[in-house]
PABA-789806 format. One record per residue (C-alpha): residue number from 0; x, y, z. Coordinates in Angstrom, 1 decimal. Layout:
 num     px     py     pz
 NUM      X      Y      Z
...
# end
This chain:
 num     px     py     pz
   0   -6.2  100.3  171.7
   1   -7.5  103.9  171.5
   2   -8.3  104.0  175.2
   3   -4.8  102.8  176.0
   4   -3.3  105.6  173.8
   5   -5.3  108.2  175.7
   6   -4.1  106.8  179.0
   7   -0.5  106.9  177.9
   8   -0.9  110.4  176.5
   9   -2.4  111.6  179.8
  10    0.4  110.0  181.8
  11    3.0  111.5  179.6
  12    1.4  114.9  179.9
  13    1.7  114.7  183.7
  14    5.4  115.1  183.2
  15    4.8  118.5  181.6
  16    2.8  119.8  184.5
  17    5.9  120.7  186.6
  18    8.3  123.5  185.7
  19   11.4  121.7  187.0
  20   10.6  118.6  184.9
  21   10.3  120.9  181.9
  22   13.6  122.4  182.8
  23   15.2  118.9  183.1
  24   14.0  118.1  179.6
  25   15.4  121.3  178.2
  26   18.8  120.8  179.9
  27   19.0  117.2  178.7
  28   18.6  118.4  175.1
  29   22.4  119.1  175.3
  30   23.0  115.4  175.9
  31   23.3  112.8  178.6
  32   24.2  114.0  182.1
  33   24.7  112.6  185.6
  34   22.3  113.2  188.4
  35   24.8  115.5  190.0
  36   25.3  117.6  186.9
  37   21.5  117.8  186.4
  38   20.9  118.8  190.1
  39   23.4  121.7  189.8
  40   22.0  122.9  186.5
  41   18.3  122.9  187.6
  42   19.2  123.9  191.2
  43   17.5  121.1  193.0
  44   18.7  118.7  195.7
  45   19.6  115.3  194.4
  46   16.8  113.8  196.5
  47   14.2  116.1  195.0
  48   15.6  115.7  191.5
  49   15.6  111.9  191.9
  50   11.8  111.9  192.5
  51   11.3  113.8  189.3
  52   13.7  111.6  187.3
  53   12.0  108.5  188.6
  54    8.6  109.7  187.5
  55    9.9  110.8  184.1
  56   11.6  107.4  183.6
  57    8.4  105.5  184.5
  58    6.6  107.4  181.8
  59    9.3  106.7  179.2
  60   10.5  110.3  178.9
  61   14.0  109.5  180.1
  62   16.4  106.6  179.9
  63   19.2  106.0  182.4
  64   22.3  104.0  182.6
  65   24.7  103.3  185.4
  66   28.5  103.5  185.1
  67   30.2  102.7  188.4
  68   28.6  105.0  191.0
  69   27.3  107.4  188.4
  70   23.8  107.3  186.9
  71   23.4  109.1  183.6
  72   20.0  110.3  182.2
  73   19.1  111.2  178.6
  74   15.9  111.9  176.6
  75   14.4  108.5  175.6
  76   13.0  109.7  172.2
  77   14.4  112.7  170.3
  78   10.9  113.3  168.9
  79   10.0  114.6  172.4
  80   12.1  117.7  171.7
  81   10.0  118.6  168.6
  82    6.9  118.5  170.8
  83    8.6  120.5  173.5
  84    9.8  123.1  171.1
  85    6.4  123.4  169.4
  86    4.7  124.0  172.7
  87    7.2  126.7  173.6
  88    6.7  128.4  170.2
  89    2.9  128.4  170.9
  90    3.5  129.9  174.3
  91    5.8  132.6  173.0
  92    3.2  133.5  170.4
  93    0.6  133.7  173.0
  94    2.8  136.0  175.1
  95    3.4  138.3  172.1
  96   -0.4  138.4  171.3
  97   -1.2  139.2  175.0
  98    1.4  142.0  175.0
  99    0.0  143.4  171.7
 100   -3.5  143.3  173.2
 101   -2.3  145.2  176.3
 102   -0.6  147.8  174.0
 103   -3.9  148.3  172.2
 104   -5.9  148.7  175.4
 105   -3.3  151.1  177.0
 106   -2.7  153.1  173.8
# end
């Protein structure tokens, strides 16, 4: 069981290894969107975006539904946003610490 959790964790973390996938997650925090809307917001071609969406769906980050010709995507589990936001907080803290260190070295 523990090995399987590590495997799932590693697979999920692969989603976070690409800036555009992170951007997709952040954009979808506002709610469900069509592929076309997402492509415009993250400035990707639909073909390129579709590859990212497929990977994210396989790893249970996103859910989709089809309505007529339109495919809508949304975050699969709202808890993901807490993790996403916590990581961003940590990164902003690191940036501030790095900037403070530079100020000390320069000053």
